[in-house]
Structure formats: C-alpha cells, structure tokens
C-alpha positions as CSV (number, residue, x, y, z in Angstrom):
1,M,-78.8,39.6,-48.6
2,T,-76.8,41.8,-50.4
3,T,-74.6,40.7,-53.2
4,I,-70.8,41.6,-53.1
5,R,-69.6,43.9,-55.9
6,P,-66.5,43.9,-57.7
7,S,-64.0,46.2,-56.0
8,M,-60.7,46.8,-54.3
9,Y,-59.4,43.6,-52.4
10,F,-56.6,43.0,-49.9
11,V,-55.2,39.4,-48.9
12,Q,-53.5,39.5,-45.5
13,T,-51.7,36.3,-45.3
14,W,-50.2,34.3,-42.3
15,G,-48.2,31.1,-42.0
16,C,-45.9,29.1,-44.5
17,Q,-45.2,28.6,-47.8
18,M,-48.7,27.0,-48.7
19,N,-50.8,29.7,-47.1
20,E,-48.7,32.2,-49.3
21,R,-49.7,29.9,-52.2
22,D,-53.4,29.7,-51.2
23,S,-53.5,33.5,-51.0
24,E,-52.2,33.6,-54.8
25,I,-54.9,31.2,-55.8
26,I,-57.2,33.6,-53.6
27,A,-56.0,36.7,-55.6
28,G,-56.4,35.1,-58.7
29,M,-59.8,34.0,-58.3
30,L,-61.0,37.6,-57.0
31,D,-59.3,39.1,-60.3
32,E,-61.3,36.9,-62.3
33,M,-64.3,38.4,-60.8
34,G,-63.2,41.8,-62.3
35,M,-61.8,43.1,-58.7
36,K,-58.6,45.1,-58.2
37,Q,-56.1,44.2,-55.5
38,A,-55.3,47.1,-53.4
39,V,-52.1,48.7,-52.4
40,A,-52.7,49.0,-48.9
41,P,-55.5,47.3,-47.0
42,E,-57.1,50.8,-46.0
43,E,-58.0,51.0,-50.0
44,A,-59.8,47.9,-49.8
45,D,-63.5,46.8,-49.3
46,L,-63.0,43.4,-49.1
47,M,-60.5,42.3,-46.5
48,V,-59.6,38.5,-46.6
49,L,-57.5,37.2,-43.8
50,N,-55.9,33.8,-44.5
51,T,-55.1,32.6,-41.3
52,C,-52.6,29.9,-39.9
53,C,-52.6,27.8,-36.4
54,V,-49.1,26.1,-36.3
55,R,-48.3,28.2,-33.3
56,E,-50.5,30.0,-30.9
57,K,-48.9,33.6,-31.6
58,A,-50.5,33.4,-35.0
59,E,-53.9,32.6,-33.7
60,Q,-53.7,35.7,-31.5
61,K,-52.4,37.9,-34.1
62,V,-55.4,36.7,-36.4
63,Y,-57.9,37.3,-33.3
64,A,-56.2,41.2,-32.9
65,R,-56.6,41.7,-36.7
66,I,-60.2,40.7,-36.8
67,G,-61.0,43.1,-34.1
68,E,-59.3,45.7,-35.7
69,L,-61.5,45.4,-39.2
70,V,-64.5,45.2,-36.8
71,K,-64.0,48.5,-35.7
72,N,-63.5,49.7,-38.9
73,K,-66.6,48.2,-40.3
74,K,-68.7,50.1,-37.6
75,A,-67.2,53.2,-39.6
76,N,-67.7,51.9,-42.8
77,P,-70.5,49.3,-42.9
78,D,-69.5,48.5,-46.8
79,I,-66.3,46.8,-45.4
80,F,-66.5,42.6,-46.2
81,I,-64.4,40.3,-44.1
82,V,-63.5,36.8,-45.0
83,V,-61.7,34.8,-42.7
84,C,-60.2,31.6,-44.1
85,G,-57.2,29.1,-44.3
86,C,-55.8,26.6,-41.2
87,M,-57.1,28.0,-38.4
88,V,-60.7,27.6,-39.3
89,Q,-60.6,24.1,-40.0
90,Q,-60.1,23.8,-36.2
91,K,-63.0,22.1,-34.4
92,G,-64.9,25.0,-32.9
93,V,-63.2,27.5,-34.2
94,P,-65.7,29.0,-36.7
95,E,-68.3,29.1,-34.0
96,H,-66.1,31.0,-31.7
97,I,-65.2,33.7,-34.4
98,A,-68.7,34.1,-35.2
99,R,-70.3,34.4,-31.5
100,R,-66.9,36.9,-30.8
101,F,-66.9,38.9,-34.3
102,P,-70.6,38.6,-35.5
103,E,-69.5,41.7,-38.2
104,V,-67.4,38.7,-40.4
105,N,-69.2,38.3,-43.3
106,L,-67.7,34.7,-44.7
107,I,-65.7,31.6,-43.0
108,L,-64.3,29.2,-45.6
109,G,-62.0,26.6,-44.8
110,T,-59.3,25.1,-46.8
111,H,-61.0,22.0,-48.4
112,N,-63.2,24.2,-50.1
113,L,-60.9,27.2,-51.0
114,Y,-62.2,27.3,-54.5
115,R,-65.7,27.9,-53.7
116,L,-64.6,31.7,-52.3
117,P,-66.1,33.2,-55.6
118,E,-69.6,31.8,-55.4
119,L,-69.8,32.3,-51.6
120,L,-69.1,35.9,-52.1
121,K,-71.8,36.2,-54.1
122,T,-74.3,34.6,-51.7
123,A,-72.8,35.8,-48.3
124,G,-74.4,39.3,-47.3
125,N,-74.2,41.8,-44.1
126,K,-76.6,39.7,-42.4
127,G,-75.0,37.0,-40.1
128,V,-71.7,35.1,-40.7
129,L,-71.9,32.6,-43.3
130,I,-69.7,29.2,-42.5
131,E,-68.9,26.7,-45.1
132,V,-65.9,24.6,-43.5
133,L,-65.8,21.1,-44.7
134,E,-64.0,18.3,-42.7
135,D,-62.0,16.5,-45.6
136,R,-60.8,18.1,-49.2
137,P,-64.0,17.0,-51.3
138,E,-63.1,15.1,-54.8
139,S,-64.7,17.7,-56.6
140,F,-62.0,20.3,-55.5
141,P,-60.3,21.4,-59.2
142,D,-56.7,20.5,-60.1
143,T,-56.0,23.8,-61.4
144,L,-57.3,27.3,-59.9
145,P,-56.5,30.9,-61.2
146,V,-53.4,32.4,-60.2
147,Q,-51.9,35.6,-61.2
148,T,-49.1,34.8,-63.3
149,N,-46.9,37.9,-64.3
150,K,-45.0,36.3,-61.6
151,L,-40.5,36.2,-61.9
152,K,-40.9,33.4,-59.3
153,A,-43.8,31.7,-58.3
154,K,-45.1,28.8,-56.1
155,V,-46.9,25.6,-57.7
156,N,-48.3,22.7,-55.2
157,I,-47.6,19.5,-56.2
158,S,-49.3,18.0,-53.2
159,F,-52.1,18.7,-50.8
160,G,-52.1,17.5,-46.8
161,C,-49.8,15.3,-44.9
162,N,-49.7,11.8,-43.3
163,N,-47.0,12.0,-40.7
164,F,-48.7,13.2,-38.2
165,C,-45.7,14.5,-36.0
166,S,-47.1,14.7,-32.3
167,Y,-46.5,18.4,-32.2
168,C,-48.4,19.4,-35.8
169,I,-51.7,20.2,-36.3
170,V,-51.0,20.6,-40.0
171,P,-52.6,16.8,-41.1
172,Y,-56.1,17.8,-39.1
173,V,-56.6,20.9,-40.8
174,R,-55.0,20.4,-44.2
175,G,-56.2,16.7,-44.3
176,R,-54.3,13.7,-45.6
177,E,-51.9,14.1,-48.5
178,V,-53.1,14.0,-52.3
179,S,-50.6,14.3,-55.0
180,R,-52.1,16.5,-58.0
181,K,-51.8,15.3,-61.3
182,P,-48.5,15.7,-63.1
183,E,-50.2,16.8,-66.2
184,A,-51.6,19.7,-64.1
185,I,-48.5,20.7,-62.7
186,I,-46.5,20.9,-66.0
187,G,-49.5,22.5,-67.4
188,E,-49.4,25.3,-64.6
189,I,-45.8,25.6,-65.1
190,T,-45.7,25.9,-68.6
191,H,-48.3,28.9,-68.5
192,L,-46.1,30.6,-66.1
193,A,-42.9,30.3,-68.0
194,E,-44.9,31.8,-71.2
195,N,-45.7,34.6,-69.1
196,G,-41.9,35.3,-68.0
197,C,-41.3,32.9,-64.7
198,K,-38.4,31.9,-64.6
199,E,-38.1,30.3,-61.1
200,V,-40.9,27.9,-59.4
201,L,-41.0,27.1,-55.8
202,L,-42.2,23.2,-55.7
203,L,-44.8,22.9,-52.8
204,G,-45.8,20.1,-50.5
205,Q,-45.8,19.5,-47.1
206,N,-43.5,16.5,-47.7
207,V,-42.8,16.9,-51.5
208,N,-40.3,13.8,-51.6
209,S,-43.6,11.7,-50.9
210,Y,-45.2,12.9,-53.8
211,G,-46.7,9.8,-56.5
212,N,-46.9,7.6,-53.1
213,D,-50.9,7.6,-53.3
214,N,-50.9,6.8,-56.9
215,E,-49.0,4.4,-58.9
216,N,-49.5,5.8,-62.0
217,Y,-47.7,9.2,-61.0
218,P,-44.1,9.6,-61.3
219,D,-41.8,9.8,-58.1
220,F,-41.1,13.1,-57.2
221,S,-37.3,12.9,-58.7
222,D,-38.8,12.2,-61.9
223,L,-41.5,15.0,-61.6
224,L,-38.5,17.4,-61.1
225,L,-37.0,16.0,-64.3
226,Q,-39.9,16.9,-66.0
227,V,-40.2,20.5,-64.4
228,A,-36.7,21.2,-65.7
229,A,-37.9,20.3,-69.2
230,V,-40.2,23.2,-69.2
231,E,-38.6,25.9,-71.5
232,G,-38.2,29.2,-69.8
233,I,-37.5,28.0,-66.4
234,R,-34.3,28.5,-65.1
235,R,-34.5,27.6,-61.6
236,I,-36.2,24.9,-59.6
237,R,-36.9,24.9,-55.9
238,F,-39.0,22.8,-53.5
239,M,-40.2,23.1,-49.8
240,T,-40.8,21.0,-47.7
241,S,-38.7,17.8,-47.5
242,H,-39.2,15.3,-45.0
243,P,-35.7,13.7,-43.6
244,K,-37.8,10.0,-44.1
245,G,-38.0,9.0,-47.2
246,F,-35.1,11.4,-48.8
247,S,-33.8,9.0,-51.4
248,D,-30.5,8.7,-53.1
249,K,-32.2,8.8,-56.3
250,L,-33.3,12.7,-55.2
251,I,-30.0,13.4,-54.1
252,D,-28.5,12.3,-57.7
253,T,-31.3,13.7,-59.2
254,I,-30.3,17.2,-57.7
255,A,-26.7,17.0,-58.2
256,G,-27.1,15.9,-61.7
257,C,-30.1,18.5,-63.0
258,E,-28.6,21.9,-63.7
259,K,-31.9,23.7,-63.1
260,V,-32.6,22.1,-59.4
261,C,-31.1,24.5,-57.1
262,N,-28.3,23.1,-54.8
263,H,-30.2,23.9,-51.5
264,V,-32.3,21.6,-49.6
265,H,-34.5,22.4,-46.7
266,L,-34.3,19.7,-44.1
267,P,-36.4,19.9,-41.0
268,V,-34.7,17.9,-38.4
269,Q,-36.7,19.8,-35.7
270,A,-34.4,18.2,-32.3
271,G,-31.0,16.5,-32.2
272,S,-32.0,13.8,-29.4
273,T,-33.3,10.3,-30.7
274,G,-35.4,10.6,-27.8
275,V,-37.3,13.5,-28.4
276,L,-37.3,12.8,-32.2
277,K,-39.2,9.3,-31.4
278,A,-41.9,11.4,-29.0
279,M,-42.2,13.6,-32.0
280,N,-43.0,10.7,-34.2
281,R,-40.8,12.0,-36.9
282,G,-39.7,8.5,-38.1
283,Y,-35.9,8.9,-38.3
284,T,-33.4,8.7,-35.3
285,R,-30.4,11.5,-35.0
286,D,-27.5,8.8,-36.5
287,Q,-30.3,8.5,-39.7
288,Y,-30.2,12.1,-39.9
289,L,-26.6,12.7,-39.7
290,S,-26.2,9.9,-42.1
291,L,-28.6,11.4,-44.6
292,V,-26.8,14.9,-44.3
293,E,-23.2,13.2,-45.1
294,R,-24.7,11.8,-48.6
295,I,-26.2,14.9,-49.4
296,K,-22.8,17.1,-48.9
297,K,-21.0,14.6,-50.6
298,N,-23.1,14.1,-53.8
299,I,-24.2,17.7,-54.1
300,P,-21.1,19.9,-54.3
301,G,-21.5,23.6,-52.7
302,V,-25.4,22.6,-51.4
303,S,-26.2,24.9,-48.6
304,L,-28.4,23.1,-45.9
305,T,-31.2,24.7,-43.9
306,S,-33.8,23.3,-41.2
307,D,-36.5,23.9,-38.6
308,I,-35.8,23.4,-35.1
309,I,-38.0,23.1,-31.7
310,V,-37.1,23.8,-28.2
311,G,-38.6,22.7,-25.4
312,F,-40.6,19.9,-26.6
313,P,-42.6,18.5,-23.9
314,G,-40.0,16.1,-21.7
315,E,-36.9,17.6,-23.4
316,K,-34.0,17.4,-20.7
317,E,-30.4,19.8,-20.8
318,E,-28.9,16.8,-22.7
319,D,-31.6,16.2,-25.1
320,F,-30.8,20.1,-25.7
321,Q,-27.0,19.6,-25.5
322,N,-27.5,16.7,-28.4
323,T,-29.6,19.4,-30.7
324,L,-26.5,22.1,-30.5
325,D,-24.2,19.1,-30.9
326,L,-25.8,18.2,-34.1
327,I,-26.3,21.9,-35.4
328,R,-22.4,22.2,-34.7
329,Q,-21.7,19.0,-37.2
330,V,-24.5,19.6,-39.7
331,R,-23.6,23.4,-39.9
332,F,-26.9,24.8,-41.3
333,D,-26.5,27.7,-43.3
334,S,-29.7,29.0,-41.6
335,A,-32.3,27.6,-39.9
336,Y,-35.7,28.7,-38.4
337,T,-35.9,28.2,-34.7
338,F,-39.0,27.7,-32.6
339,M,-39.9,27.5,-28.6
340,Y,-42.4,24.5,-28.5
341,S,-46.2,25.5,-28.6
342,P,-49.0,23.1,-27.9
343,R,-51.7,22.8,-30.5
344,R,-55.2,21.5,-29.2
345,G,-56.1,18.4,-30.7
346,T,-52.2,16.9,-31.3
347,R,-51.0,14.2,-29.2
348,A,-48.2,16.4,-27.8
349,A,-50.8,18.7,-26.4
350,S,-51.7,16.0,-23.9
351,L,-47.9,15.4,-22.7
352,E,-46.8,16.7,-19.6
353,D,-44.5,19.5,-20.0
354,P,-42.5,20.1,-17.2
355,V,-40.1,22.5,-19.2
356,S,-41.3,26.0,-18.0
357,P,-41.3,29.0,-20.6
358,E,-38.1,30.4,-18.9
359,V,-36.0,27.4,-19.7
360,K,-37.7,27.3,-23.1
361,R,-36.7,31.0,-23.8
362,E,-32.9,30.8,-22.9
363,R,-32.3,27.2,-24.7
364,L,-33.9,29.2,-27.7
365,D,-31.4,32.1,-26.9
366,R,-28.4,29.7,-26.7
367,L,-29.5,27.9,-30.1
368,M,-29.8,31.2,-32.2
369,E,-26.4,32.1,-31.0
370,V,-24.8,29.0,-32.1
371,Q,-26.8,29.0,-35.4
372,N,-26.2,32.6,-36.1
373,E,-22.3,32.1,-35.6
374,I,-22.2,29.3,-38.2
375,S,-24.3,31.1,-40.5
376,L,-21.9,34.0,-40.3
377,E,-19.0,31.7,-40.8
378,L,-20.5,30.4,-43.9
379,N,-21.8,33.8,-45.6
380,R,-17.9,34.8,-44.9
381,E,-16.6,32.3,-47.1
382,Y,-18.4,33.8,-50.3
383,V,-16.4,37.0,-49.8
384,G,-14.3,37.3,-53.0
385,R,-16.7,34.6,-55.0
386,T,-18.6,35.4,-57.9
387,V,-22.1,34.0,-58.2
388,E,-25.2,33.9,-60.2
389,V,-28.0,36.0,-58.5
390,L,-31.6,36.5,-60.1
391,L,-32.6,40.1,-59.6
392,E,-35.7,40.2,-58.1
393,N,-36.2,43.4,-56.0
394,R,-35.1,47.4,-56.8
395,S,-35.1,50.1,-54.2
396,E,-33.8,53.6,-54.7
397,R,-32.0,55.1,-52.0
398,K,-32.3,58.7,-51.0
399,D,-29.3,59.9,-52.5
400,G,-30.2,58.3,-55.6
401,R,-28.6,55.2,-55.8
402,I,-30.2,51.7,-57.2
403,V,-29.8,48.7,-55.3
404,Y,-31.3,45.4,-56.3
405,S,-31.4,42.6,-54.3
406,G,-32.0,38.9,-55.3
407,R,-31.0,35.0,-54.4
408,T,-28.1,33.0,-55.5
409,C,-28.7,28.9,-56.6
410,T,-28.1,28.1,-52.8
411,N,-30.8,30.6,-51.6
412,K,-28.4,33.4,-50.1
413,I,-29.7,36.7,-50.7
414,V,-27.5,39.3,-52.6
415,S,-27.8,43.1,-52.4
416,V,-26.0,44.7,-55.4
417,E,-25.7,48.4,-56.7
418,N,-26.2,49.6,-59.9
419,G,-24.1,52.3,-60.7
420,E,-24.9,52.3,-64.2
421,N,-28.7,52.9,-63.6
422,K,-29.9,50.2,-65.9
423,D,-33.0,47.8,-65.5
424,L,-31.6,44.9,-64.2
425,M,-35.0,43.5,-62.8
426,G,-35.7,39.8,-63.5
427,Q,-32.3,39.4,-64.9
428,F,-29.4,36.6,-64.1
429,V,-26.2,38.8,-63.1
430,Q,-22.8,37.4,-61.8
431,V,-21.9,39.2,-58.9
432,Q,-18.6,39.5,-57.0
433,I,-19.5,39.0,-53.1
434,T,-17.5,42.1,-51.2
435,E,-19.1,41.5,-47.7
436,A,-21.1,39.2,-45.5
437,K,-23.3,39.6,-43.2
438,T,-25.1,36.8,-41.2
439,W,-28.5,36.9,-42.8
440,S,-27.3,38.2,-46.6
441,L,-24.4,39.2,-48.7
442,K,-23.3,42.4,-50.6
443,G,-21.8,42.2,-54.1
444,R,-20.8,44.3,-57.1
445,L,-21.5,43.3,-60.3
446,V,-19.1,41.7,-62.4
C-alpha cells in the first residue's frame, strides 16, 4: 500500500444542502492534512465524489463521472479517487462500484465521514478499500473541521430522518434522526462569526423536530433564539421544515426575531390528500393550507417556497389538478419541481405505477408553467421597493462594469451595478428594485 501525500484536492458534490455541508467538512479535514484545494478538477490528484441517490439521474451522473476519472487515471496513475455520500450507503452499491471500477481507491459512507483522513493514510493503489457502516456510531464527533473564511455558512443541527416518506431514500442512507448538542452548534456559529460569517443556514432533514430526541435540549424555536444571540450573525436561515410539527411557537419566533429571515421552505410534495397519505407525509391538504394561512397572517412579507413531486404512483388527473389548485392558492415564490423517481428500498418503489413517463412529463410542464407565472407576478411586486441585500458575488463585465449579486431576507436573488467601483463584497446594502424576472431581480444602489 502507498500512503497518500498532502497534495491538491477537488470535491465534486451532488444533491442537497446537507451534501454541500458534508463537502465543506471534507474540505476542512483535507485542509488540516496540509492539502490545497484545486480551482479545477484537472489540477487535483485527489478527487472526492460526494454522491446523492435521491433521484436516479444523480446516480447516473456519478457513474459517468467515475468513468471519466478512471480514463484519466490510466494516463495518470497518481490520481486518487474517493467515492462517498448517500449513494454508497445503499445495499450492494459499494460492491458494484468496486467491481465496475477497480481503479477507485476508497469508498466511504455517510456514517463515518470523519474517518476520511485516517483512511486516506491506509488506502493505496491496490484494490478498493470499502468502509460503509449501517448506522451512525456513537463515536461520531460532534464537531468537525470546516473552512471558516465564509461570508455565509451552513451548520448542521441534526442528522438523519424519522419521517420515512414512502418515496424517500434519506432515512435509509442517513439513518435515524439525531440532534446535535446545542453547545456544539452555538460554539461553531460563534467561531464562524469571529471569522467574518454574517449569515448561517441551519440544516436538518426536519429542523423543526430538533431536540425531540433529547429532553435536555431546547426545541427548535429556542435554538433559533440562542443562535440569534451570537454577536456578529446578522441573518439566520433554516432548511428544511416539515409541515408536520411546524408549531405556532415557531411561527411567533420567526415573526418576532429580527435576525431570522422571513423565508420558509415548506415542502408540500402534492396537493391531493390521497396522494399525501400514500406518500406518508403526515398531513392533509387542508392542514397544509391552514398552516400556510397562519404563517402568512403572522409573518408579514414572508416568502414561501416548496418542493413538489408529480407522477407519484397512482396519481390521477384529479389529484394533479388539486396540486395545481393548491399552488394557485398558496402562491409560492418559487418551487423545486420533480417527476417521481422510484428509489430501490423505499415503500413506494413496490407500488404499481400506471402513470406513464409521457404523462409525468406533460404534468411537470404544466405545473412549471403555472408556478413560473406566479413567481414572476410576485417578483414584479418588488419593483419600486427598496430592500436590504447581502452582496455575496462579484463579477466584471467585458465593458468594465462591476456587477454584484446577493439575496434579500426573503431569499430573492438581486443583481446590482456598482458605478462607483467600490469594494462592496460582504456588505449589506439598500437596493431599489428596478426590474423583475422570473427567478431574480435587478436594482440600483440607494
């Protein structure tokens, strides 16, 4: 076996914010080992693929990417390939990857990600080292190194999920829900703030059930207030909320705490009570609409976003029309929309699926058309208003113009020109909105 030397690494990520957060932890661990982060994958001799398995398309992309790296490795044997993340937690997948791509060096699961530095020292270029655990061990560290020089940062507050929605693979690859110690969360956020972080995104598969597994922990509402007390943090976001258990106390906390952004991502998944029951979502259509009504009534100016699946097994045209009707009633600012994708190992994968791919595609197109109209209408309401924007990206156009972009408290993307050529990165600025598009806004500095 050869020992990997400190070198250049590149992490490629598929999937949700939780996977993105894991990739930040991976980068932090590799930095501590003395490695440098490559700007482009071609510069790296350590490639880490952090995978997703929520949809089949993501898995296909991963296999294609591994194939590309294997070809590169034949020309450059020093390339070290690591495959980790949710995809390899599925039964039989690590062994399949090892058989199909014996050039891969290390396959690592989600439950022992913290062992990456140690395993890199023992894995070599002879055979595939596989270490995938079925459950999250008690020895999993509550705090892991992350890159701290960030304007915005993601912070885990819990791991895993107890909901077992019938279409979802997450509980099987991420494990049962475990809340992180509140002192570890606050300690990490304090450290981030001391290093210039101004906005945090609290992450969990279901953030509003934080603390349910430990009576000594605060509930999610009280945790938000503890985070708000950290000096230097200006904005607090969270993702994802489950409509089941979204309490009136949480609504009041969002409304009453200035630092908590008035944006709620509230996945509905379907607008038919029958489909929601088959999905094991734990609420009805009417209960969801009632919750939305309370949120809008008590949080002025709140923006709502959602996830929606079309073509769930057995979905009839009437069910789909109920979803369209719900979208028109709620008027989401935006929505992530998907065609149902069966996942091996979930309960829904065994259901008869009479909905053809053509019908699913046609329904998705209709849904997106309705949602895009609503998104544009809501964005147009911003024209003429002045909003606060945290500028987080900077680009220079060919004609020399400097353009910044950032987000409002309601999570709207705003671009603005800086005619004075001052460095505004990381600043909160007042912007008057002059133009609205479906997915973004344009404005001028006030």
